[in-house]
C-alpha positions as CSV (number, residue, x, y, z in Angstrom):
1,M,0.0,0.0,0.0
2,D,1.5,3.3,-1.1
3,F,1.6,6.5,1.1
4,P,-1.3,8.4,-0.6
5,T,-3.6,5.4,-0.2
6,L,-2.6,4.9,3.4
7,T,-3.2,8.7,4.0
8,F,-6.6,8.4,2.4
9,Y,-7.7,5.6,4.7
10,L,-6.4,7.5,7.7
11,F,-8.4,10.6,6.7
12,A,-11.5,8.5,6.1
13,T,-11.1,6.6,9.4
14,M,-10.7,9.9,11.3
15,A,-13.8,11.3,9.6
16,V,-15.9,8.3,10.5
17,A,-14.7,8.2,14.1
18,A,-15.3,11.9,14.5
19,G,-18.8,11.6,13.0
20,I,-19.7,8.8,15.4
21,G,-18.5,11.0,18.2
22,V,-20.8,13.8,17.1
23,I,-23.9,11.7,17.6
24,S,-22.7,9.9,20.7
25,V,-21.4,12.6,23.0
26,R,-24.0,14.4,25.2
27,N,-22.3,17.8,25.4
28,P,-23.2,20.1,22.5
29,V,-19.9,21.9,22.6
30,Q,-17.9,18.7,22.3
31,A,-20.2,17.6,19.5
32,A,-19.5,20.9,17.7
33,L,-15.7,20.4,18.0
34,L,-16.0,16.8,16.7
35,L,-18.1,18.0,13.8
36,V,-15.3,20.5,12.9
37,L,-12.9,17.6,12.9
38,T,-15.3,15.6,10.7
39,F,-15.6,18.4,8.1
40,F,-11.8,18.9,8.1
41,S,-11.1,15.2,7.6
42,V,-13.5,15.0,4.7
43,A,-12.0,18.2,3.2
44,C,-8.6,16.5,3.3
45,T,-9.8,13.5,1.5
46,W,-11.2,15.7,-1.3
47,I,-8.0,17.7,-1.6
48,L,-6.1,14.4,-1.7
49,A,-8.4,13.2,-4.6
50,G,-7.6,16.4,-6.6
51,A,-10.8,18.3,-5.8
52,E,-9.1,21.3,-4.2
53,F,-12.0,23.7,-4.7
54,L,-14.4,21.3,-2.9
55,G,-12.0,20.9,0.0
56,I,-11.4,24.6,0.5
57,A,-15.1,25.4,0.1
58,L,-15.9,22.8,2.8
59,I,-13.5,24.4,5.2
60,L,-14.5,28.0,4.5
61,V,-18.2,27.5,4.3
62,Y,-19.0,24.7,6.8
63,V,-16.2,25.0,9.3
64,G,-16.0,28.8,9.2
65,A,-19.7,29.7,8.8
66,V,-22.1,26.8,9.4
67,M,-20.5,25.7,12.6
68,V,-20.9,29.2,14.0
69,L,-24.6,29.0,13.0
70,F,-24.8,25.6,14.8
71,L,-23.4,27.1,18.0
72,F,-25.7,30.1,17.7
73,V,-28.7,27.7,17.5
74,V,-27.5,25.7,20.4
75,M,-27.3,28.8,22.5
76,M,-30.8,29.8,21.4
77,L,-32.4,26.6,22.4
78,D,-34.0,26.0,25.8
79,I,-30.9,24.3,27.2
80,D,-29.5,25.0,30.6
81,V,-26.3,26.6,29.3
82,A,-25.1,27.8,32.6
83,P,-23.1,24.5,33.3
84,L,-21.7,24.7,29.7
85,R,-20.3,28.2,30.3
86,E,-18.7,27.2,33.6
87,G,-15.2,25.7,33.7
88,F,-13.8,26.6,30.3
89,V,-10.7,24.6,31.1
90,R,-12.6,21.3,31.0
91,Y,-13.1,21.7,27.3
92,L,-9.4,22.3,26.7
93,P,-8.4,18.5,26.4
94,I,-10.9,17.8,23.6
95,G,-10.0,21.1,21.9
96,L,-6.3,20.2,22.0
97,I,-7.1,16.7,20.6
98,V,-9.0,18.2,17.7
99,A,-6.3,20.8,17.0
100,I,-3.5,18.2,17.1
101,A,-5.5,15.9,14.8
102,M,-6.1,18.7,12.3
103,L,-2.4,19.6,12.5
104,V,-1.3,16.0,11.8
105,E,-3.7,15.8,8.9
106,I,-2.3,19.0,7.4
107,C,1.2,17.7,7.7
108,M,0.3,14.4,6.1
109,L,-1.6,16.2,3.3
110,I,1.5,18.5,2.6
111,G,3.7,15.4,2.6
112,V,1.5,13.7,0.0
113,K,1.5,16.8,-2.2
114,V,5.3,17.0,-1.9
115,L,6.2,13.4,-2.4
116,V,3.5,12.5,-5.0
117,Q,3.0,14.8,-7.9
118,T,-0.1,13.0,-9.2
119,P,-3.4,12.9,-7.3
120,L,-4.9,9.8,-5.8
121,A,-7.5,9.6,-8.6
122,P,-7.2,10.6,-12.3
123,D,-7.7,14.4,-12.6
124,A,-10.8,14.8,-14.8
125,A,-10.3,18.6,-14.9
126,A,-6.8,18.3,-16.4
127,A,-8.0,15.7,-18.9
128,A,-10.8,18.1,-20.1
129,D,-8.2,21.0,-20.2
130,L,-10.3,23.0,-17.7
131,S,-9.7,24.4,-14.2
132,N,-11.0,22.5,-11.2
133,T,-13.7,25.0,-10.6
134,A,-14.9,25.3,-14.2
135,W,-15.0,21.5,-14.5
136,L,-16.9,21.1,-11.3
137,A,-19.5,23.8,-12.3
138,K,-20.0,22.2,-15.7
139,A,-20.4,18.7,-14.3
140,L,-22.6,19.9,-11.4
141,F,-25.1,21.7,-13.6
142,T,-25.2,19.2,-16.5
143,E,-24.6,15.6,-15.5
144,F,-25.5,15.9,-11.8
145,L,-28.2,18.5,-11.9
146,L,-30.9,16.2,-10.6
147,P,-28.9,14.9,-7.6
148,F,-27.9,18.5,-6.9
149,E,-31.6,19.7,-6.8
150,V,-32.6,16.7,-4.7
151,A,-29.9,17.5,-2.2
152,A,-31.2,21.1,-2.1
153,V,-34.7,20.0,-1.4
154,I,-33.6,17.6,1.3
155,L,-31.6,20.3,3.1
156,T,-34.6,22.7,2.9
157,I,-36.8,20.1,4.4
158,A,-34.2,19.5,7.2
159,V,-34.1,23.2,8.0
160,V,-37.9,23.5,8.2
161,A,-38.1,20.3,10.3
162,A,-35.5,21.6,12.7
163,V,-37.4,24.8,13.2
164,M,-40.7,23.0,13.8
165,L,-39.1,20.5,16.2
166,T,-37.5,23.3,18.3
167,L,-40.5,25.7,18.2
168,R,-41.9,26.0,21.7
169,R,-44.8,28.1,22.9
170,R,-44.3,29.9,26.2
171,G,-47.0,31.1,28.4
172,G,-47.6,34.8,28.9
173,V,-46.0,35.7,25.6
174,K,-47.9,37.2,22.7
175,H,-47.5,35.4,19.4
176,Q,-48.7,36.2,15.9
177,N,-50.4,33.6,13.7
178,P,-49.8,34.3,10.0
179,A,-52.6,32.0,8.9
180,D,-55.2,33.9,11.0
181,Q,-53.8,37.2,9.7
182,A,-54.2,36.0,6.1
183,R,-57.8,34.9,6.7
184,V,-58.9,38.1,8.3
185,R,-61.9,40.0,6.9
186,A,-63.0,43.6,7.1
187,S,-66.0,42.6,9.2
188,D,-63.7,41.1,11.8
189,R,-61.8,44.3,12.2
190,L,-64.5,46.9,11.8
191,R,-68.0,47.0,13.4
192,M,-70.6,49.6,12.3
193,V,-72.8,50.6,15.2
194,K,-76.1,52.6,14.6
195,M,-77.0,55.0,17.3
196,D,-79.9,57.5,17.6
197,A,-78.9,61.1,17.5
198,T,-79.4,62.9,20.9
199,K,-79.5,66.6,21.6
200,P,-76.8,67.5,24.2
201,A,-78.1,69.1,27.3
202,T,-77.7,72.9,27.5
203,T,-76.1,74.4,30.5
204,T,-76.9,77.8,31.9
205,E,-74.5,80.3,33.2
206,E,-74.4,80.9,36.9
207,G,-76.8,83.6,38.1
208,T,-79.1,83.5,35.1
209,P,-82.6,82.0,35.4
């Protein structure tokens, strides 16, 4: 087994192990750190396979933006976060483990790029005389357009389901119902009342009969 193949298996094993840790740990902060390691390991496998754009996009978009959104959602949920904020030092070991694992993966990836000039898989972009980004865009919106749209629909359903599952009604708080607002009629908001006209009583000045 050559060095690039061994590195690929190590990256894949790290991604699977970190992914299992995400769904097995009970602490949301630890799960977020393990999810960062999962994303980074998968990005390393893509870079190793010659898809540099996908690997960099995964690190920039998911690790840099989506993980921040995940942590924001965790802080917005009805979770007793006071114990999570206490004792920052107790999160230091798993943070160091994740950082060291990412550093080792970076060193291994650099070693593969230095020692091996050809990627692990045949470079389709170079065969088509296109850049990696241009080849990916052409393949994504021509050959793989249907899976791309299906994945977009699945992600949209997942976002809506997450919002509905975490939506909680609290007592004593006023809420708006968009469905009731859309069904409102003019008769529900305005009521015409017919009243008989009355002559106001006249007052006399003091001292006059």
